[in-house]
C-alpha positions as CSV (number, residue, x, y, z in Angstrom):
1,X,-3.0,25.6,-14.7
2,X,-6.1,24.5,-16.7
3,X,-3.9,22.2,-18.8
4,X,-2.2,20.6,-15.8
5,X,-5.7,19.9,-14.2
6,X,-6.9,18.4,-17.4
7,X,-3.8,16.0,-17.4
8,X,-4.7,15.0,-13.9
9,X,-8.3,14.4,-15.1
10,X,-7.1,12.2,-18.0
11,X,-4.6,10.2,-16.0
12,X,-7.3,9.5,-13.3
13,X,-9.6,8.3,-16.0
14,X,-7.2,6.2,-18.2
15,X,-4.6,5.2,-15.5
16,X,-1.9,5.7,-18.1
17,X,-1.1,8.6,-20.4
18,X,1.7,9.0,-23.0
19,X,3.2,12.3,-24.0
20,X,1.8,12.1,-27.5
21,X,-1.8,11.4,-26.3
22,X,-1.6,14.1,-23.8
23,X,-0.4,16.7,-26.4
24,X,-3.3,15.6,-28.6
25,X,-5.9,15.9,-25.8
26,X,-4.7,19.4,-24.8
27,X,-3.9,20.7,-28.4
28,X,-0.4,21.6,-27.5
29,X,3.1,20.5,-28.8
30,X,4.5,17.3,-27.3
31,X,7.3,19.5,-25.7
32,X,4.7,21.4,-23.8
33,X,2.9,18.3,-22.8
34,X,6.1,16.7,-21.6
35,X,7.1,19.7,-19.6
36,X,3.6,19.7,-17.8
37,X,3.8,15.9,-17.1
38,X,7.3,16.3,-15.8
39,X,6.2,19.1,-13.4
40,X,3.5,16.8,-12.1
41,X,5.9,14.0,-11.6
42,X,8.3,16.2,-9.6
43,X,5.5,16.9,-7.1
44,X,4.3,13.3,-7.0
45,X,1.1,13.6,-8.9
46,X,2.3,11.2,-11.6
47,X,5.0,8.6,-11.9
48,X,7.0,7.3,-14.9
49,X,8.6,3.9,-14.3
50,X,11.0,4.2,-17.3
51,X,11.9,6.9,-19.8
52,X,9.6,7.2,-22.8
53,X,6.8,5.1,-21.1
54,X,3.3,6.2,-20.1
55,X,2.8,8.2,-17.0
56,X,0.6,6.8,-14.3
57,X,-1.2,8.1,-11.2
58,X,1.5,9.0,-8.5
59,X,1.2,8.9,-4.7
60,X,-0.2,12.3,-4.2
61,X,-3.0,11.6,-6.8
62,X,-3.8,8.3,-5.3
63,X,-3.9,9.6,-1.8
64,X,-6.2,12.4,-2.9
65,X,-8.3,9.7,-4.8
66,X,-8.5,7.6,-1.6
67,X,-9.7,10.7,0.3
68,X,-12.3,11.4,-2.3
69,X,-13.8,8.0,-2.4
70,X,-14.0,8.0,1.4
71,X,-12.0,6.0,3.9
72,X,-15.2,5.2,5.7
73,X,-16.3,3.5,2.5
74,X,-13.3,1.2,2.3
75,X,-13.8,0.3,5.9
76,X,-17.4,-0.5,5.3
77,X,-16.7,-2.7,2.2
78,X,-13.7,-4.5,4.0
79,X,-15.4,-5.2,7.3
80,X,-17.1,-8.5,6.4
81,X,-13.8,-9.8,5.2
82,X,-12.0,-8.6,8.3
83,X,-14.6,-10.5,10.3
84,X,-14.0,-13.6,8.1
85,X,-10.4,-13.6,8.6
86,X,-10.6,-13.0,12.4
87,X,-13.0,-16.0,12.7
88,X,-10.9,-18.4,10.7
89,X,-7.6,-17.4,12.3
90,X,-8.9,-16.4,15.7
91,X,-6.5,-13.5,15.6
92,X,-6.6,-9.7,15.5
93,X,-7.0,-8.4,12.0
94,X,-6.5,-4.8,10.6
95,X,-6.9,-2.6,7.6
96,X,-4.2,0.0,6.9
97,X,-3.4,2.8,4.5
98,X,0.0,4.3,3.6
99,X,0.6,7.9,4.5
100,X,4.0,9.1,3.4
101,X,6.4,6.9,4.9
102,X,4.1,5.8,7.6
103,X,1.2,3.3,7.9
104,X,-2.0,4.1,9.6
105,X,-4.3,1.5,10.9
106,X,-7.9,2.6,9.9
107,X,-9.9,-0.4,11.2
108,X,-9.2,-3.4,13.4
109,X,-11.1,-6.5,14.9
110,X,-9.6,-8.1,17.9
111,X,-9.0,-11.8,18.4
112,X,-11.4,-13.6,20.7
113,X,-8.4,-15.3,22.5
114,X,-7.4,-14.3,26.0
115,X,-4.0,-13.5,24.9
116,X,-4.2,-11.2,21.9
117,X,-3.1,-8.0,20.1
118,X,-5.5,-5.1,21.1
119,X,-7.3,-2.8,18.8
120,X,-4.9,-0.8,16.7
121,X,-7.3,1.6,15.0
122,X,-5.6,5.1,14.6
123,X,-2.0,3.8,15.4
124,X,0.6,5.2,13.1
125,X,4.0,3.3,12.6
126,X,6.9,3.6,10.1
127,X,5.9,1.6,7.1
128,X,9.1,-0.4,6.9
129,X,8.7,-1.6,10.4
130,X,5.2,-3.2,9.8
131,X,4.0,-6.0,7.7
132,X,1.0,-3.8,6.5
133,X,3.6,-1.1,5.4
134,X,6.0,-3.4,3.7
135,X,3.2,-5.1,1.7
136,X,2.2,-1.7,0.2
137,X,5.8,-0.6,-0.3
138,X,6.5,-3.8,-2.2
139,X,3.7,-3.0,-4.6
140,X,5.0,0.4,-5.5
141,X,7.2,1.0,-8.6
142,X,10.9,1.7,-7.9
143,X,10.8,5.4,-8.9
144,X,8.2,6.1,-6.2
145,X,10.0,4.1,-3.6
146,X,13.1,6.2,-4.4
147,X,11.0,9.4,-4.1
148,X,9.6,8.5,-0.7
149,X,13.0,7.3,0.6
150,X,15.3,9.8,-1.1
151,X,17.5,9.9,2.0
152,X,17.6,6.1,2.4
153,X,17.6,6.7,6.2
154,X,15.4,4.3,8.1
155,X,14.2,4.9,11.7
156,X,14.1,1.8,13.9
157,X,11.5,0.8,16.5
158,X,13.2,-2.3,17.8
159,X,16.4,-4.2,17.5
160,X,14.5,-6.3,15.0
161,X,13.6,-3.3,12.7
162,X,15.1,-3.1,9.3
163,X,17.8,-0.6,9.6
164,X,19.1,0.2,6.1
165,X,17.8,0.6,2.6
166,X,19.7,-2.3,1.0
167,X,18.1,-4.7,3.5
168,X,14.7,-3.1,2.9
169,X,15.1,-3.4,-0.8
170,X,16.0,-7.0,-0.6
171,X,13.0,-7.7,1.7
172,X,10.5,-6.0,-0.6
173,X,11.9,-8.1,-3.5
174,X,11.1,-11.1,-1.5
175,X,7.7,-9.9,-0.5
176,X,6.9,-9.5,-4.3
177,X,8.1,-13.1,-4.9
178,X,6.3,-14.5,-1.9
179,X,3.1,-12.5,-2.2
180,X,2.9,-11.3,1.4
181,X,4.8,-9.4,4.0
182,X,5.9,-10.6,7.5
183,X,6.9,-8.6,10.5
184,X,8.4,-10.3,13.6
185,X,8.6,-7.7,16.4
186,X,10.0,-5.1,14.1
187,X,7.4,-2.3,15.0
188,X,6.8,-3.3,18.6
189,X,8.2,-5.8,20.9
190,X,5.9,-8.8,21.4
191,X,4.0,-8.3,18.2
192,X,4.2,-10.0,14.9
193,X,2.0,-9.8,11.7
194,X,1.4,-11.1,8.2
195,X,0.0,-8.7,5.6
196,X,-1.1,-8.6,2.0
197,X,-1.6,-5.7,-0.3
198,X,-4.9,-4.5,-2.0
199,X,-4.6,-3.2,-5.5
200,X,-6.9,-1.3,-7.8
201,X,-7.4,-2.5,-11.4
202,X,-4.3,-0.6,-12.6
203,X,-2.2,-2.5,-10.2
204,X,-1.8,0.7,-7.8
205,X,-1.7,-0.3,-4.2
206,X,-4.8,0.9,-2.3
207,X,-4.4,-0.5,1.3
208,X,-3.3,-3.7,3.1
209,X,-4.8,-6.4,5.3
210,X,-2.9,-7.9,8.1
211,X,-3.2,-10.6,10.7
212,X,-1.6,-9.2,13.9
213,X,-0.6,-11.8,16.6
214,X,1.4,-12.1,19.8
215,X,4.9,-12.9,18.9
216,X,5.0,-16.3,20.6
217,X,2.5,-17.4,17.9
218,X,4.6,-16.2,15.2
219,X,8.2,-16.3,16.2
220,X,9.8,-16.5,12.7
221,X,8.8,-15.9,9.0
222,X,8.9,-19.6,8.4
223,X,5.7,-19.9,10.6
224,X,3.7,-17.5,8.5
225,X,2.4,-19.7,5.8
226,X,-0.8,-20.8,7.5
227,X,-1.9,-17.4,8.3
228,X,-0.9,-16.2,4.9
229,X,-3.1,-18.8,3.1
230,X,-6.2,-17.6,5.0
231,X,-5.2,-13.9,4.4
232,X,-4.6,-14.2,0.7
233,X,-7.8,-16.0,-0.2
234,X,-9.9,-13.4,1.6
235,X,-7.8,-10.5,0.2
236,X,-8.6,-11.8,-3.4
237,X,-12.3,-11.7,-2.8
238,X,-12.1,-8.2,-1.2
239,X,-9.8,-6.9,-4.0
240,X,-12.4,-7.7,-6.6
241,X,-15.1,-6.1,-4.6
242,X,-13.1,-2.9,-4.1
243,X,-12.0,-2.7,-7.7
244,X,-15.7,-2.9,-8.8
245,X,-16.6,-0.2,-6.3
246,X,-13.9,2.2,-7.2
247,X,-14.4,2.0,-10.9
248,X,-18.2,2.2,-10.9
């Protein structure tokens, strides 16, 4: 147990740990270090993208880490940026975290327009049915996606929801290429959104920012570019602030 906890400390500190380094730090044989790391991998504490590569923090460790640094803190740091995006776009904006296969909206600022999407704070939806969730999923390594979606079964919320794994995998590939995610009435009828992921210094997804709009103002993915430009510029500034805060 002590060796396993020490490995978690080392991975948290270094963000990447090879078997040989783990064995040296623990003073054990490489086979023992490999067995311990593999046990942590099976439980989601660490991930290994390819055989014989370094182990990195997994979803369980990242979720524990987010709880430890405090979700209130991330809201406080992000709030000025949310205000900026809302003022520039005049649309509702949100901050979200991934929870298993769902996404939770942890902060939201409403649009000043008469016709707008209301406050979504506390709402939980399937990640693959939202721009906020897909932005985070697209930033995850393939082994982690496979672990979360081991059954490859996808619940649908509307007729526009992504309904199968091959379609979702193709969309995640496009999100990586494009740099942002789009949802056109996939989670709820009448609501569309554009979202971008926030990463830490190791590239691990922390959360996502989204602009959430009535569907008649974003009826197709082709119309998302203008909102995405504002979103990505603000995301980059917030990301640097968060990285400094979380590594201080």
